[in-house]
BASEFI-85762 format. One record per residue (C-alpha): residue number from 1; x, y, z; chain; residue in three letters. Coordinates in steps of 0.25 Angstrom, whole numbers, plus 5000, padded with zeros to 4 digits. Layout:
BEGIN
SITE   nr    c1    c2    c3  kette  rest
SITE  NUM     X     Y     Z      A   Ala
...
***
This chain:
BEGIN
SITE   nr    c1    c2    c3  kette  rest
SITE    1  5414  4916  4439      A   Met
SITE    2  5399  4911  4438      A   Lys
SITE    3  5388  4917  4430      A   Asn
SITE    4  5375  4917  4438      A   Pro
SITE    5  5367  4918  4425      A   Glu
SITE    6  5374  4906  4419      A   Leu
SITE    7  5371  4898  4432      A   Asp
SITE    8  5357  4901  4432      A   Cys
SITE    9  5355  4897  4417      A   Ile
SITE   10  5362  4884  4420      A   Cys
SITE   11  5353  4881  4433      A   Ser
SITE   12  5340  4884  4424      A   Phe
SITE   13  5345  4875  4413      A   Arg
SITE   14  5347  4864  4424      A   Gly
SITE   15  5333  4866  4429      A   Leu
SITE   16  5327  4864  4416      A   Leu
SITE   17  5334  4852  4412      A   Leu
SITE   18  5330  4845  4426      A   Leu
SITE   19  5317  4849  4423      A   Ala
SITE   20  5317  4842  4409      A   Phe
SITE   21  5323  4830  4415      A   Leu
SITE   22  5313  4829  4426      A   Thr
SITE   23  5302  4829  4415      A   Gly
SITE   24  5307  4817  4408      A   Leu
SITE   25  5298  4804  4409      A   Pro
SITE   26  5309  4797  4415      A   Gly
SITE   27  5312  4807  4425      A   Ala
SITE   28  5298  4808  4429      A   Ala
SITE   29  5297  4793  4431      A   Leu
SITE   30  5310  4793  4439      A   Ala
SITE   31  5304  4804  4448      A   Gln
SITE   32  5291  4798  4449      A   Ala
SITE   33  5297  4785  4453      A   Gly
SITE   34  5290  4778  4442      A   Ala
SITE   35  5294  4763  4440      A   Ser
SITE   36  5298  4757  4426      A   Ala
SITE   37  5288  4748  4419      A   Pro
SITE   38  5290  4733  4423      A   Pro
SITE   39  5297  4723  4414      A   Gln
SITE   40  5287  4717  4403      A   Asn
SITE   41  5280  4729  4402      A   Ser
SITE   42  5278  4741  4393      A   His
SITE   43  5272  4755  4393      A   Ala
SITE   44  5257  4756  4389      A   Lys
SITE   45  5253  4761  4376      A   Ser
SITE   46  5244  4771  4382      A   Tyr
SITE   47  5245  4778  4395      A   Gly
SITE   48  5256  4776  4404      A   Gly
SITE   49  5261  4765  4412      A   Gly
SITE   50  5265  4750  4407      A   Trp
SITE   51  5259  4737  4404      A   Glu
SITE   52  5264  4723  4404      A   Cys
SITE   53  5269  4717  4392      A   Asn
SITE   54  5262  4706  4384      A   Tyr
SITE   55  5262  4693  4392      A   Gly
SITE   56  5264  4700  4406      A   Phe
SITE   57  5254  4705  4416      A   Arg
SITE   58  5256  4716  4427      A   Glu
SITE   59  5258  4710  4441      A   Ala
SITE   60  5262  4719  4453      A   Ala
SITE   61  5268  4730  4443      A   Gly
SITE   62  5275  4720  4436      A   Ala
SITE   63  5273  4712  4422      A   Cys
SITE   64  5272  4697  4424      A   Ala
SITE   65  5272  4687  4413      A   Ala
SITE   66  5258  4681  4411      A   Ile
SITE   67  5258  4665  4413      A   Thr
SITE   68  5251  4659  4402      A   Ile
SITE   69  5246  4646  4405      A   Pro
SITE   70  5246  4633  4395      A   Ala
SITE   71  5236  4633  4384      A   Asp
SITE   72  5235  4649  4385      A   Ala
SITE   73  5240  4661  4378      A   His
SITE   74  5243  4675  4381      A   Ser
SITE   75  5234  4687  4378      A   Val
SITE   76  5238  4701  4375      A   Asp
SITE   77  5229  4708  4386      A   Ser
SITE   78  5232  4716  4398      A   Asn
SITE   79  5221  4710  4405      A   Phe
SITE   80  5217  4697  4410      A   Gly
SITE   81  5227  4685  4412      A   Arg
SITE   82  5234  4687  4399      A   Gly
SITE   83  5232  4674  4393      A   Trp
SITE   84  5220  4665  4387      A   Asp
SITE   85  5218  4650  4386      A   Cys
SITE   86  5220  4644  4372      A   Asn
SITE   87  5208  4639  4364      A   Arg
SITE   88  5204  4626  4370      A   Gly
SITE   89  5207  4630  4384      A   Tyr
SITE   90  5200  4638  4395      A   His
SITE   91  5206  4645  4407      A   Glu
SITE   92  5205  4638  4421      A   Val
SITE   93  5212  4647  4432      A   Gly
SITE   94  5226  4650  4425      A   Ala
SITE   95  5226  4639  4416      A   Ile
SITE   96  5220  4635  4402      A   Cys
SITE   97  5213  4621  4403      A   Val
SITE   98  5209  4613  4390      A   Ala
SITE   99  5194  4615  4386      A   Val
SITE  100  5187  4602  4386      A   Arg
SITE  101  5177  4603  4375      A   Val
SITE  102  5166  4593  4377      A   Pro
SITE  103  5159  4586  4365      A   Pro
SITE  104  5151  4594  4355      A   Asn
SITE  105  5159  4607  4359      A   Ala
SITE  106  5171  4615  4354      A   His
SITE  107  5181  4624  4360      A   Ser
SITE  108  5180  4639  4359      A   Thr
SITE  109  5189  4652  4360      A   Glu
SITE  110  5181  4657  4372      A   Ser
SITE  111  5181  4650  4385      A   Thr
SITE  112  5169  4658  4390      A   Tyr
SITE  113  5158  4649  4396      A   Gly
SITE  114  5162  4636  4389      A   Arg
SITE  115  5176  4634  4394      A   Asn
SITE  116  5181  4635  4380      A   Gly
SITE  117  5170  4627  4372      A   Trp
SITE  118  5156  4627  4367      A   Glu
SITE  119  5146  4617  4361      A   Cys
SITE  120  5145  4615  4347      A   Asp
SITE  121  5133  4618  4339      A   Arg
SITE  122  5121  4610  4342      A   Ser
SITE  123  5127  4608  4356      A   Tyr
SITE  124  5125  4615  4370      A   Arg
SITE  125  5133  4615  4382      A   Glu
SITE  126  5127  4607  4394      A   Thr
SITE  127  5135  4604  4407      A   Asn
SITE  128  5148  4606  4399      A   Gly
SITE  129  5145  4597  4388      A   Thr
SITE  130  5138  4600  4374      A   Cys
SITE  131  5124  4594  4372      A   Ala
SITE  132  5117  4593  4358      A   Ala
SITE  133  5106  4603  4357      A   Val
SITE  134  5093  4597  4356      A   Thr
SITE  135  5084  4605  4347      A   Met
SITE  136  5068  4604  4348      A   Pro
SITE  137  5058  4606  4337      A   Ala
SITE  138  5056  4620  4331      A   Asn
SITE  139  5070  4625  4336      A   Ala
SITE  140  5083  4628  4330      A   Tyr
SITE  141  5097  4627  4333      A   Arg
SITE  142  5106  4639  4338      A   Val
SITE  143  5121  4640  4338      A   Asp
SITE  144  5124  4642  4352      A   Ser
SITE  145  5130  4635  4363      A   Ser
SITE  146  5121  4642  4373      A   Phe
SITE  147  5106  4639  4377      A   Gly
SITE  148  5098  4628  4370      A   Arg
SITE  149  5105  4628  4356      A   Gly
SITE  150  5092  4630  4350      A   Trp
SITE  151  5080  4640  4348      A   Glu
SITE  152  5065  4639  4345      A   Cys
SITE  153  5061  4642  4330      A   Glu
SITE  154  5052  4654  4328      A   Arg
SITE  155  5038  4652  4334      A   Gly
SITE  156  5043  4643  4345      A   Phe
SITE  157  5049  4645  4359      A   Arg
SITE  158  5057  4637  4368      A   Val
SITE  159  5049  4628  4378      A   Gly
SITE  160  5055  4616  4386      A   Asn
SITE  161  5067  4614  4376      A   Glu
SITE  162  5057  4614  4364      A   Ser
SITE  163  5052  4624  4355      A   Cys
SITE  164  5037  4627  4358      A   Val
SITE  165  5028  4633  4347      A   Ala
SITE  166  5023  4648  4350      A   Ile
SITE  167  5008  4649  4350      A   Asn
SITE  168  5006  4662  4343      A   Val
SITE  169  4991  4667  4346      A   Pro
SITE  170  4982  4674  4336      A   Ala
SITE  171  4986  4688  4333      A   Asn
SITE  172  5000  4685  4337      A   Gly
SITE  173  5013  4684  4331      A   Phe
SITE  174  5027  4678  4334      A   Leu
SITE  175  5038  4688  4339      A   Gln
SITE  176  5050  4690  4331      A   Arg
SITE  177  5058  4680  4339      A   Asp
SITE  178  5049  4670  4336      A   Gly
SITE  179  5047  4666  4351      A   Ser
SITE  180  5035  4674  4355      A   Ser
SITE  181  5023  4680  4350      A   Trp
SITE  182  5016  4694  4351      A   Ser
SITE  183  5002  4699  4347      A   Cys
SITE  184  4998  4707  4335      A   Glu
SITE  185  4995  4721  4335      A   Arg
SITE  186  4983  4723  4341      A   Gly
SITE  187  4983  4711  4350      A   Phe
SITE  188  4987  4710  4364      A   Gln
SITE  189  4994  4697  4370      A   Arg
SITE  190  4986  4691  4381      A   Thr
SITE  191  4991  4677  4386      A   Gly
SITE  192  4994  4669  4374      A   Glu
SITE  193  4984  4676  4364      A   Ser
SITE  194  4983  4690  4357      A   Cys
SITE  195  4970  4698  4360      A   Asn
SITE  196  4966  4710  4352      A   Pro
SITE  197  4968  4723  4359      A   Ile
SITE  198  4956  4732  4361      A   Thr
SITE  199  4959  4746  4358      A   Val
SITE  200  4948  4756  4364      A   Pro
SITE  201  4943  4768  4357      A   Glu
SITE  202  4953  4779  4357      A   His
SITE  203  4964  4768  4357      A   Gly
SITE  204  4974  4763  4348      A   Tyr
SITE  205  4985  4752  4347      A   Leu
SITE  206  4998  4756  4352      A   Asp
SITE  207  5012  4754  4344      A   Asp
SITE  208  5013  4740  4349      A   Ser
SITE  209  5000  4735  4345      A   Gly
SITE  210  4998  4728  4359      A   Gly
SITE  211  4991  4739  4366      A   Ser
SITE  212  4982  4751  4364      A   Trp
SITE  213  4983  4766  4367      A   Lys
SITE  214  4973  4778  4368      A   Cys
SITE  215  4972  4789  4358      A   Asp
SITE  216  4978  4803  4362      A   Trp
SITE  217  4969  4809  4373      A   Gly
SITE  218  4964  4796  4378      A   Tyr
SITE  219  4969  4789  4390      A   Arg
SITE  220  4971  4774  4390      A   Lys
SITE  221  4962  4765  4399      A   Gly
SITE  222  4961  4751  4402      A   Ala
SITE  223  4953  4748  4389      A   Ala
SITE  224  4949  4762  4383      A   Ser
SITE  225  4954  4777  4380      A   Cys
SITE  226  4948  4788  4388      A   Ala
SITE  227  4948  4802  4384      A   Leu
SITE  228  4957  4811  4393      A   Met
SITE  229  4950  4822  4399      A   Ala
SITE  230  4961  4834  4397      A   Val
SITE  231  4958  4846  4405      A   Pro
SITE  232  4959  4860  4402      A   Ala
SITE  233  4974  4866  4400      A   Asn
SITE  234  4979  4852  4398      A   Ala
SITE  235  4984  4844  4386      A   His
SITE  236  4986  4829  4383      A   Ile
SITE  237  5001  4824  4385      A   Asp
SITE  238  5010  4816  4375      A   Asn
SITE  239  5005  4803  4380      A   Ser
SITE  240  4991  4806  4375      A   Gly
SITE  241  4985  4800  4388      A   Glu
SITE  242  4987  4811  4398      A   Glu
SITE  243  4986  4826  4399      A   Trp
SITE  244  4994  4837  4405      A   Gly
SITE  245  4992  4852  4408      A   Cys
SITE  246  4996  4863  4399      A   Asn
SITE  247  5006  4873  4403      A   Thr
SITE  248  5004  4881  4414      A   Pro
SITE  249  4994  4872  4419      A   Tyr
SITE  250  4996  4860  4429      A   Arg
SITE  251  4988  4848  4432      A   Arg
SITE  252  4979  4847  4444      A   Leu
SITE  253  4972  4834  4444      A   Gln
SITE  254  4964  4833  4430      A   Asp
SITE  255  4965  4848  4428      A   Lys
SITE  256  4975  4858  4423      A   Cys
SITE  257  4976  4871  4432      A   Val
SITE  258  4984  4883  4431      A   Ala
SITE  259  4997  4883  4437      A   Ala
SITE  260  5000  4892  4448      A   Gln
SITE  261  5011  4903  4445      A   Met
SITE  262  5021  4904  4457      A   Pro
***
């Protein structure tokens, strides 16, 4: 004779077992219809999904072997073509071609801009060759494959492949870079000379020393400092060259009038 209570307990236990099995990862994948990772791949170290093994690249959901051309080597990267040319070779399409190093040059690890070579010291590139650097007087050599290969000494500047002396006028001085000049404090540059700055009454040299400002309460003109006319109920602002109305007054032309209450 069947026991209704026993049948109910067994049914409940069956439902619990089914729920547990359904919650397993394998069961979830089976239910979702997820496909297994392709051959020559492995699970990502972080996040979900998979990635191709070293020496393989993803193509149409599979991991295809990387074809490494002659005179190249594989690189451990998930991006790019998966290989680099060996030293002394540079990439041309999908192959590695030997670098042709011209006289007075040497091969480099980088293939950027020089096809795997650069000129020796005292030479610079000219139309795919390395020409000797000719230095003019008052110049010094710089260790660079770019540019002229030399720079002018302090007090000289470049002019027509030569170093021209910089003419520093009276009351002037060479800048720190040695290739230009400025006027001393209290003098102003006019053309190729340094002329004294005329500071008017109630004026003073500014911090740069190349111009002037007016004292507090004076307004700067073309060549003078004029005393400001400050109306009643007003004050000189922070600039010292303008005024504003006190609260609760408002400006009306050159006066401060009482503000109308709403």
